[in-house]
N, C-alpha and C positions, 0 to 999 in steps of 0.2 A: 266864565267860560261854563256851560253846561254839561252835565256828563257824555252826552251827546258831541260833541265839541268835542269834548277829551278821548274819548274811541275814535272819533274821522281821526284827529295828531296824530296819537299814538298808534293805528294805525300805518298812516305814515312813516312816523316814523319808521314801524318794522321793516315798511316793506321800501321806502329807498336804502334802510340798510345792509337786505339786502339783497337788492341791484347794486350797491358799490361794493359789498364784501366787505364790513365793518360792524365794529360794539353798534349795538344799538343803540347805546349809553354818547354816543359822539351827534348822533344824529338830533341835536336838539331845532324847538320851535322855525326859531328866526336865522340860524344860519344857511349860508349861499351855497346852497348843494355843488355848483357850479367851480363859486370864487377856490373852494377847501380842501371841494372832495373830487373833485373833478367829474362830475358829473354829468355828463356825453347823453345828447337827444336819444339815440337808442335806449340807453337804461332811466330816461324819463317815460317817453313812451310807453317804454313798458309795465309801468306804475300808472300810466294814467290809465290804460286799456284794463288796467287787475282794478283801478279806483274806481271808473267807470264801468265793470261790470255785478262790486259787488254794490253801487248805489245809485245801479241802471238810469245810466247818464249814456250820453254820448260823446261822446269828447272826440271825436272825429277832430270836425274844427276848429275846432277851440285853441285861442293864440296862449300861447304859453306865460306866464308872468317875466317880465325883462330880470326880476330878481328870483329865481329858485329856488323858493321855502316851503319848508312843509304847509309854514301855515297860507302861503301864500296861493301851493294847492287848494289846500283845503278849503279856505275862498271861490276859488277859478271851480270846482267842484260843487258849494252852496251854487256858487250863480248859475251852473248851467242845470240849477231844478234837481240838483240833491234835497230825498230828506234825510238828515241824521237818523243813523239808527243809534239806540242806546247800551 
């Protein structure tokens, strides 16, 4: 994993932890956020909106991954054209 990928993963971990009101340490890159922490669609959409603004990509019509993990959302951002910031 590159430094830029680490930065994206860390940003998403922090943002999901804030949305879920849990410690960031609990949000690993591969944990199912819906199953483990009860992430709801509004919380997920708020994180996507912030991430889309940060990486200047339009995620408005993007379909969320079947299993929402930090890693799957990072891939969604990359697929939408996000350029990783170091």
